C-alpha positions in Angstrom: 82.2 115.9 91.5 81.9 116.5 87.8 85.0 116.8 85.7 85.5 118.2 82.3 85.2 115.7 79.4 88.6 114.7 78.2 89.3 115.0 74.5 92.6 113.3 74.4 95.9 112.6 76.2 99.1 113.6 74.5 102.5 112.3 75.5 105.6 114.2 74.3 109.3 114.4 75.0 110.2 118.1 75.0 113.6 119.6 75.5 113.8 121.5 78.8 113.4 125.3 78.3 113.1 124.9 74.6 109.4 124.2 73.8 108.5 125.9 70.5 105.5 125.9 68.3 107.5 123.8 65.9 107.3 120.0 65.9 106.8 118.0 68.0 104.8 120.4 70.2 103.0 122.5 67.6 101.4 119.8 65.5 100.5 117.7 68.6 98.7 120.5 70.3 97.4 122.3 67.2 95.5 119.4 65.8 93.3 119.4 69.0 92.9 123.2 68.9 94.9 123.9 72.1 96.8 127.2 72.8 100.3 126.3 71.8 102.0 129.4 73.0 100.4 129.2 76.4 101.9 125.7 76.8 105.3 126.8 75.5 105.6 129.8 77.8 104.5 127.9 80.9 106.6 124.8 80.2 109.7 126.9 79.4 109.2 128.9 82.6 109.0 125.7 84.7 112.0 124.1 83.1 114.2 127.2 82.9 116.5 125.9 85.7 117.0 122.5 83.9 120.2 121.8 82.0 120.0 122.3 78.2 119.1 119.4 76.0 117.4 117.4 78.8 114.3 115.7 77.4 111.4 116.0 79.8 108.4 113.7 79.4 105.2 115.6 79.4 101.6 114.1 79.6 99.1 116.7 78.4 95.4 116.1 79.0 93.3 118.1 76.5 89.7 118.8 77.4 86.7 119.3 75.0 86.5 123.0 75.9 90.0 123.5 74.5 91.7 123.8 77.8 94.5 121.5 79.0 96.7 120.7 81.9 100.0 118.8 81.9 102.2 116.8 84.2 106.0 116.7 83.8 108.1 113.7 84.8 111.8 113.2 85.4 113.9 112.5 82.3 114.0 108.9 81.1 116.3 106.4 82.9 118.4 105.9 79.8 119.3 109.6 79.9 120.5 109.4 83.5 122.4 106.1 82.8 124.3 107.7 79.8 125.2 110.7 82.0 126.4 108.5 84.8 128.5 106.4 82.4 129.8 109.5 80.7 128.5 108.4 77.3 126.8 110.3 74.5 125.2 107.1 73.1 124.7 103.5 74.2 126.3 100.4 72.7 125.4 99.5 69.1 125.5 95.8 70.0 124.3 95.4 73.6 125.3 92.1 75.1 128.3 91.9 72.8 130.0 95.2 73.2 130.2 97.0 76.5 129.9 100.8 76.0 130.6 101.8 79.6 130.0 101.1 83.2 128.1 102.5 86.2 128.2 101.7 89.9 125.4 100.4 92.1 125.4 103.8 93.8 124.6 105.4 90.4 121.7 103.0 90.0 120.4 103.8 93.5 120.6 107.6 92.9 118.7 107.3 89.6 116.1 105.1 91.2 115.5 107.7 93.9 114.9 110.4 91.3 112.6 108.1 89.3 110.7 107.2 92.5 109.9 110.9 93.1 107.8 111.1 89.9 104.1 111.7 90.4 102.3 108.4 91.2 105.4 106.4 91.7 105.9 106.7 95.5 104.2 103.4 96.4 106.6 101.3 94.2 109.6 99.9 96.2 113.0 101.3 95.5 114.3 97.8 94.8 111.9 97.5 91.8 113.2 100.8 90.4 116.8 99.6 90.8 116.1 96.3 89.1 114.4 98.1 86.2 117.3 100.5 85.8 119.7 97.6 85.8 117.7 96.1 83.0 117.9 99.4 81.1 121.7 99.3 81.6 121.9 95.8 80.3 119.8 96.7 77.2 122.1 99.7 76.5 125.3 97.6 76.8 126.4 99.3 80.1 127.9 97.1 82.8 126.8 97.5 86.4 129.7 97.2 88.8 130.4 97.6 92.5 132.6 100.5 93.6 135.4 98.0 94.4 135.2 96.5 90.8 135.3 100.0 89.3 138.4 100.9 91.4 140.1 97.6 90.3 139.3 98.4 86.7 140.7 102.0 87.0 144.0 100.6 88.5 144.3 98.0 85.8 143.9 100.6 83.1 146.7 102.7 84.4 
């Protein structure tokens, strides 16, 4: 089986349904002579049902004959963690200031989404959960059990 010779691999974070020939998509594809509008139209069609402002990681493989194919992945874990905690940004001083909290159920649900990415199915769910808990820690977001969250809500009232 012969495959086309690969020119380069381009990794981008593109807003769902909003790929335009402007930066970052235009310059990244244009410098390799790829058809920018073809990518934008196809990407926007595939991500039309996503929520607005969701950054979608895309890995574009460019070939020497100026063709390309791309693989989309789920949004970064930090995006899901911020949504689960109800935050717009993480802590400015992680480890010192707690910006918010998520439950273990949130961690589990995020891990299931991340495990469904292409090429990730053979990694145990526990590993994804541990990685996402590390992401929470680095963002200044506390991971709690459901009982701890309920106690916190009662104490705040």
